ZABA-678456 format. One record per residue (C-alpha): residue number from 0; residue in one letter; z, x, y. Coordinates in Angstrom, 2 decimals, padded with zeros to 5 digits. Example, Ala and Ser with C-alpha at 12.3 -4.5 7.8 and 13.67 -1.06 7.14 Angstrom:
<pts>
n:res:zz:xx:yy
0:a:007.80:012.30:-004.50
1:s:007.14:013.67:-001.06
</pts>
This chain:
<pts>
n:res:zz:xx:yy
0:m:072.84:-116.70:069.92
1:i:076.00:-117.88:068.17
2:k:075.32:-118.91:064.58
3:a:077.89:-120.65:062.41
4:t:077.66:-123.10:059.50
5:i:080.09:-125.66:058.12
6:k:080.29:-126.88:054.54
7:l:082.73:-128.96:052.46
8:l:083.49:-127.39:049.07
9:l:085.89:-127.38:046.14
10:d:088.11:-124.41:045.52
11:g:087.07:-122.21:042.63
12:q:090.48:-122.30:040.95
13:p:092.13:-125.50:039.63
14:l:095.59:-126.58:040.72
15:s:098.49:-126.92:038.26
16:n:097.54:-130.58:037.74
17:g:094.01:-129.64:036.77
18:k:092.44:-130.94:039.99
19:y:090.64:-128.90:042.64
20:a:091.51:-128.59:046.33
21:v:088.88:-129.64:048.85
22:y:088.39:-127.26:051.76
23:i:086.07:-126.77:054.68
24:r:084.28:-123.44:054.91
25:i:083.01:-121.91:058.12
26:l:080.52:-119.07:057.80
27:k:079.92:-116.85:060.84
28:d:078.60:-113.31:061.17
29:r:078.57:-112.98:057.38
30:k:082.30:-113.72:057.31
31:a:083.79:-116.86:055.78
32:k:087.03:-118.71:056.26
33:k:088.36:-121.52:054.08
34:i:090.60:-124.19:055.57
35:s:092.36:-126.55:053.19
36:l:092.05:-130.25:054.01
37:g:094.97:-131.50:051.93
38:l:092.66:-133.43:049.60
39:q:092.02:-132.88:045.88
40:c:090.02:-134.35:043.04
41:k:088.58:-133.73:039.61
42:k:085.67:-131.32:039.62
43:e:083.17:-133.94:038.47
44:h:084.25:-136.35:041.25
45:f:082.87:-134.16:044.10
46:v:079.11:-133.88:044.68
47:n:077.09:-132.95:047.80
48:e:080.15:-132.63:050.07
49:s:081.54:-136.06:049.22
50:f:083.58:-137.92:046.63
51:t:081.76:-139.92:043.99
52:k:082.55:-143.55:043.19
53:q:084.62:-142.41:040.22
54:h:087.17:-140.83:042.59
55:p:090.11:-143.15:043.49
56:e:089.99:-144.23:047.16
57:y:086.58:-142.53:047.44
58:q:085.51:-144.67:050.43
59:t:088.61:-143.96:052.51
60:e:088.67:-140.27:051.70
61:n:084.95:-139.86:052.35
62:v:085.58:-141.22:055.84
63:i:088.26:-138.54:056.26
64:l:085.83:-135.84:055.08
65:l:083.18:-137.04:057.52
66:k:085.61:-137.03:060.43
67:m:086.81:-133.52:059.60
68:k:083.30:-132.11:059.32
69:t:082.31:-133.85:062.54
70:r:085.33:-132.35:064.31
71:a:084.43:-128.88:063.01
72:l:080.85:-129.21:064.24
73:e:082.01:-130.45:067.65
74:i:084.27:-127.40:068.06
75:i:081.35:-125.10:067.29
76:r:079.05:-126.98:069.67
77:e:081.61:-126.67:072.44
78:f:081.91:-122.93:071.88
79:k:078.12:-122.64:071.95
80:a:077.81:-124.73:075.10
81:d:080.22:-122.40:076.89
82:n:078.57:-119.36:075.28
83:i:081.88:-118.23:073.77
84:d:081.69:-115.82:070.84
85:f:084.75:-117.21:069.08
86:s:086.68:-115.73:066.15
87:l:087.33:-117.53:062.86
88:n:091.04:-117.63:063.69
89:e:090.33:-119.27:067.05
90:f:088.21:-121.86:065.27
91:e:090.99:-122.60:062.78
92:e:093.59:-123.00:065.53
93:l:091.44:-125.57:067.28
94:f:090.50:-127.32:064.07
95:r:094.12:-127.63:062.97
96:g:095.15:-128.70:066.46
97:v:097.70:-125.89:066.67
98:k:096.61:-125.08:070.22
99:q:094.43:-127.08:072.53
100:k:092.73:-123.97:073.83
101:r:090.61:-123.81:076.95
102:n:091.45:-127.36:077.99
103:i:094.83:-126.27:079.35
104:s:095.47:-127.45:082.89
105:v:095.42:-124.58:085.38
106:v:097.71:-126.42:087.80
107:k:100.29:-127.20:085.09
108:f:100.32:-123.58:083.96
109:f:100.77:-122.50:087.59
110:d:103.84:-124.76:087.76
111:e:105.18:-123.32:084.51
112:i:104.86:-119.71:085.71
113:i:106.28:-120.54:089.15
114:d:109.35:-122.09:087.49
115:e:109.80:-118.99:085.34
116:m:109.65:-116.75:088.40
117:l:112.16:-118.85:090.33
118:v:114.60:-118.69:087.42
119:a:114.12:-114.90:087.29
120:g:114.75:-114.65:091.04
121:r:111.21:-113.45:091.77
122:i:110.93:-115.62:094.86
123:k:108.17:-113.61:096.55
124:n:105.98:-113.73:093.45
125:a:106.63:-117.45:093.04
126:k:105.56:-118.06:096.63
127:a:102.33:-116.10:096.11
128:y:101.47:-118.24:093.07
129:r:102.42:-121.42:094.91
130:d:100.19:-120.55:097.88
131:t:097.23:-119.84:095.61
132:k:097.80:-123.06:093.68
133:a:097.77:-124.97:096.98
134:t:094.36:-123.56:097.98
135:l:092.94:-124.23:094.51
136:t:094.06:-127.86:094.47
137:k:092.48:-128.36:097.90
138:f:089.29:-126.86:096.53
139:k:089.15:-128.52:093.10
140:g:091.95:-131.08:092.84
141:v:094.48:-130.99:090.00
142:s:092.31:-131.95:087.04
143:f:090.59:-128.74:085.99
144:s:091.19:-126.39:083.08
145:f:090.72:-122.72:082.31
146:k:087.32:-123.34:080.75
147:d:086.15:-124.55:084.19
148:i:086.89:-121.14:085.73
149:t:083.54:-119.37:085.53
150:p:081.90:-116.76:087.80
151:a:080.13:-119.65:089.55
152:f:083.50:-121.42:090.04
153:l:084.94:-118.26:091.62
154:e:081.97:-117.84:093.95
155:k:082.32:-121.43:095.15
156:y:086.08:-120.96:095.56
157:e:085.37:-117.89:097.68
158:s:082.93:-119.88:099.84
159:f:085.55:-122.61:100.23
160:l:088.16:-120.09:101.42
161:r:085.70:-118.55:103.88
162:g:085.04:-122.00:105.26
163:k:088.78:-122.31:105.86
164:g:088.78:-119.10:107.89
165:y:090.08:-116.67:105.28
166:t:089.08:-113.01:105.62
167:n:088.20:-110.70:102.72
168:g:091.84:-109.66:102.44
169:g:093.10:-113.24:102.18
170:i:090.42:-114.18:099.67
171:a:091.17:-111.12:097.54
172:f:094.86:-112.02:097.57
173:h:094.26:-115.50:096.11
174:m:091.68:-114.19:093.63
175:r:094.17:-111.61:092.35
176:e:096.84:-114.28:091.87
177:l:094.38:-116.50:089.99
178:r:093.30:-113.55:087.85
179:a:096.95:-112.75:087.09
180:l:097.50:-116.34:085.94
181:f:094.33:-116.19:083.82
182:n:095.54:-112.96:082.22
183:k:098.94:-114.49:081.44
184:a:097.22:-117.37:079.64
185:r:095.16:-114.87:077.62
186:t:098.21:-112.72:076.80
187:r:100.11:-115.76:075.56
188:k:097.07:-116.66:073.45
189:m:096.76:-120.00:075.20
190:i:093.07:-119.41:075.84
191:p:090.46:-117.17:074.17
192:k:089.97:-113.65:075.52
193:d:086.30:-114.45:076.12
194:p:084.58:-115.41:078.26
195:y:086.37:-113.53:081.02
196:p:085.01:-114.66:084.44
197:f:086.55:-111.74:086.32
198:e:084.29:-109.39:084.40
199:d:081.28:-110.65:086.34
200:y:083.07:-111.69:089.51
201:k:084.41:-108.45:091.03
202:i:087.42:-108.83:093.31
203:s:087.12:-105.15:094.24
204:r:084.11:-105.85:096.47
205:l:086.42:-107.85:098.77
206:r:088.66:-104.87:099.29
207:t:089.13:-103.96:102.92
208:k:090.49:-100.67:104.11
209:s:093.99:-101.29:105.43
210:v:094.97:-099.52:108.60
211:k:098.07:-097.41:108.09
212:i:100.08:-096.86:111.28
213:a:102.28:-093.79:111.51
214:l:104.01:-092.08:114.40
215:s:103.06:-088.63:115.62
216:v:105.84:-086.07:116.11
217:y:105.77:-086.75:119.85
218:e:105.98:-090.53:119.34
219:f:108.77:-090.16:116.78
220:k:110.86:-088.18:119.27
221:k:110.29:-090.85:121.93
222:i:111.50:-093.59:119.56
223:k:114.44:-091.47:118.37
224:n:115.62:-090.71:121.90
225:v:114.91:-094.08:123.54
226:d:117.70:-095.20:125.87
227:l:119.17:-098.50:124.66
228:s:122.34:-098.40:126.78
229:e:121.17:-101.48:128.68
230:h:119.68:-103.15:125.60
231:p:122.49:-103.50:123.01
232:q:120.55:-106.29:121.28
233:l:118.05:-103.67:120.10
234:v:120.56:-101.26:118.53
235:e:120.44:-102.97:115.12
236:a:116.65:-102.69:114.85
237:h:116.75:-099.08:116.03
238:n:119.38:-098.22:113.41
239:y:117.32:-099.82:110.64
240:f:114.17:-097.99:111.70
241:m:115.80:-094.56:112.01
242:f:117.74:-095.02:108.77
243:s:114.47:-095.77:106.98
244:i:112.76:-092.64:108.30
245:y:115.75:-090.38:107.61
246:t:116.13:-091.68:104.05
247:r:112.64:-090.94:102.74
248:g:111.08:-094.19:103.88
249:f:113.80:-096.53:102.57
250:n:112.11:-099.95:102.67
251:f:113.66:-103.11:104.09
252:q:114.03:-104.76:100.68
253:d:116.16:-101.87:099.43
254:m:118.14:-101.70:102.68
255:a:119.09:-105.36:102.30
256:q:120.45:-104.71:098.79
257:l:122.14:-101.37:099.55
258:k:125.89:-101.45:098.88
259:w:128.75:-099.14:099.71
260:s:129.17:-098.65:095.98
261:n:125.75:-096.93:096.01
262:i:127.20:-094.24:098.27
263:r:129.42:-091.51:096.84
264:d:129.94:-087.76:097.08
265:g:127.75:-087.49:100.16
266:r:124.71:-089.02:098.45
267:i:122.95:-092.39:098.21
268:y:122.09:-093.58:094.68
269:y:119.78:-096.57:094.32
270:t:117.01:-098.16:092.28
271:r:113.83:-099.05:094.15
272:s:113.21:-102.79:093.97
273:k:109.44:-102.31:093.80
274:t:109.01:-099.57:091.20
275:k:112.47:-099.68:089.55
276:g:112.60:-095.91:089.91
277:n:116.05:-094.33:090.25
278:l:116.46:-092.11:093.30
279:n:119.31:-090.31:094.98
280:l:119.35:-088.41:098.25
281:a:121.72:-086.39:100.37
282:i:123.21:-088.04:103.43
283:i:122.13:-086.01:106.46
284:p:124.11:-086.17:109.75
285:p:122.03:-088.86:111.55
286:v:122.25:-091.07:108.44
287:q:126.01:-090.54:108.26
288:k:126.27:-091.59:111.90
289:i:124.49:-094.87:111.16
290:l:126.65:-095.47:108.07
291:d:129.81:-094.82:110.08
292:y:128.64:-097.38:112.64
293:y:128.47:-100.11:109.97
294:k:131.57:-098.96:108.09
295:a:133.56:-099.45:111.29
296:q:132.52:-103.13:111.36
297:n:134.71:-103.67:108.28
298:r:132.75:-106.73:107.11
299:p:134.10:-108.59:104.03
300:t:131.17:-107.63:101.82
301:d:129.96:-104.61:099.85
302:y:126.57:-104.70:101.58
303:v:126.06:-101.79:103.98
304:f:123.86:-103.62:106.48
305:p:124.43:-107.11:107.94
306:i:121.24:-108.44:106.36
307:l:122.91:-110.29:103.48
308:l:126.20:-111.51:104.93
309:r:128.02:-112.51:101.74
310:e:128.00:-112.05:097.98
311:g:126.89:-114.65:095.48
312:l:123.74:-115.85:097.23
313:t:121.04:-117.50:095.12
314:p:117.66:-115.74:094.86
315:q:116.17:-118.34:097.21
316:q:118.97:-117.87:099.76
317:i:118.46:-114.09:099.60
318:a:114.71:-114.49:100.13
319:n:115.24:-116.85:103.08
320:r:117.78:-114.54:104.71
321:k:115.64:-111.42:104.30
322:h:112.61:-113.22:105.72
323:k:114.60:-114.35:108.76
324:v:116.11:-110.91:109.46
325:l:112.84:-109.03:108.86
326:k:111.02:-111.26:111.32
327:r:113.69:-110.62:113.96
328:y:113.70:-106.89:113.15
329:n:109.94:-106.52:113.64
330:s:110.08:-108.51:116.86
331:k:112.74:-106.17:118.29
332:l:110.77:-103.11:117.21
333:k:108.02:-104.21:119.60
334:d:110.55:-104.20:122.43
335:i:111.77:-100.74:121.41
336:a:108.21:-099.39:121.39
337:k:107.64:-100.79:124.87
338:l:110.84:-099.16:126.19
339:a:109.89:-095.83:124.58
340:k:106.36:-096.12:125.99
341:v:104.81:-095.91:122.52
342:e:101.61:-097.92:122.36
343:k:101.41:-098.22:118.58
344:k:102.53:-101.46:116.98
345:l:105.95:-100.72:115.53
346:t:106.94:-102.51:112.28
347:s:109.29:-101.82:109.39
348:y:106.34:-100.37:107.44
349:v:105.64:-097.79:110.15
350:a:108.93:-096.08:109.32
351:r:107.87:-095.46:105.71
352:h:104.37:-094.39:106.72
353:s:105.77:-092.11:109.41
354:f:108.16:-090.40:107.00
355:a:105.26:-089.32:104.78
356:t:103.01:-088.35:107.70
357:l:105.62:-086.34:109.60
358:l:106.51:-084.35:106.50
359:k:102.83:-083.67:105.82
360:l:102.36:-082.46:109.40
361:s:105.34:-080.13:108.93
362:g:103.65:-078.58:105.90
363:t:105.51:-080.27:103.04
364:p:103.32:-080.40:099.87
365:i:102.07:-083.90:099.02
366:e:103.54:-083.59:095.52
367:k:107.03:-083.20:096.97
368:i:106.49:-086.08:099.42
369:s:105.38:-088.24:096.48
370:e:108.55:-087.44:094.53
371:m:110.77:-088.02:097.56
372:m:109.22:-091.45:098.16
373:g:109.61:-092.48:094.52
374:h:105.89:-093.02:093.98
375:a:104.50:-093.19:090.46
376:d:101.66:-090.80:091.34
377:v:100.33:-088.67:094.18
378:a:097.41:-091.04:094.77
379:t:099.83:-093.69:096.01
380:t:101.35:-091.22:098.44
381:i:097.97:-090.24:099.84
382:t:097.37:-093.84:100.99
383:y:100.45:-093.54:103.17
384:l:099.31:-090.37:104.85
385:k:097.75:-090.57:108.26
386:e:094.01:-089.87:108.35
387:f:092.55:-087.39:110.77
388:s:092.05:-089.04:114.13
389:n:088.75:-088.96:115.99
390:d:090.28:-086.39:118.34
391:d:090.99:-084.07:115.41
392:l:087.44:-084.45:114.14
393:d:086.01:-083.93:117.62
394:k:087.92:-080.63:117.89
395:e:086.50:-079.50:114.56
396:n:083.01:-080.45:115.69
397:m:083.42:-078.34:118.83
398:k:083.43:-075.23:116.62
399:f:079.64:-075.44:116.60
400:l:079.65:-074.33:120.22
401:s:080.92:-070.90:119.23
402:m:078.39:-070.41:116.46
</pts>
């Protein structure tokens, strides 16, 4: 139970003019805080938390005192109603009106963060926030604040999303974006640290095991050697896919930004867009062949691949272009898989997964694979590695027959 008391008092030390400052004192958890009210009087003119008739303008200033004490009590009542164990500093901020905590509009703060991300060129992040904001406004409208986000609110939001056909993965995505926004508001001290609704509402329970698709050695060889002589429209996608595998799982985002200036002395030097880690790797013959193919095109840009066709694009133009090319790339990969008679669904991600899996199958230690892929830790690499198939497990189980 939150216990706090409010009292109007005179300061113990007189001012230079001989009068005493009037302050409001809040006492909580055996700790006190004094907040000056900007009023002063002679010591004998203040009795029982109010000015006596001898004090000039006593009626007007007593009204001010009453309003201030009432405001202080209302702040405490609001904290108690929401079961928030507030600090004395948080009380003072609200009392002084420095920050209108907890009543901050969630939708307005979404807009603020989205604008910041757009300015910073973080188009993908901005879109994720915008999509989550759209589902929230459909669920709750635009007039709700951070104090409305409780565990019960989150459970109802989850039910709303399920009713709209969202799976666990989609629900978890929007919950993570909302939690990220909530954390930003806490970090910027726009809202109190407590209560924290995501402490009781666990997003982790929505986690679904993603299916990682990787090529076997046999399937990789079929894709590598597929005959595209009668399908020139698929050469681009094939080049991208093989380049990615041969360059330690180079992802599409980094391929789009790769420039000829990143290539020197037989090596590729680049900074991963996702982790910001600096990597460099030797150019092996099949990679050099792909690079020569694009060098011969002599395009008027420093970009290696024809994903971004000119310099000076805005972040939004870059995002739009990459989205368009990636969609076309993945579509053509399906055609390549069909020609190669590979039944697995081929996407740009399969190249990165396959790189890790094929190296593991060849006996390369996971620690080395992790370093080659630019992962922050080995645990991240493990998620990329292909799990034992049912066939593998069945073979192991057959060992019982010889026992």
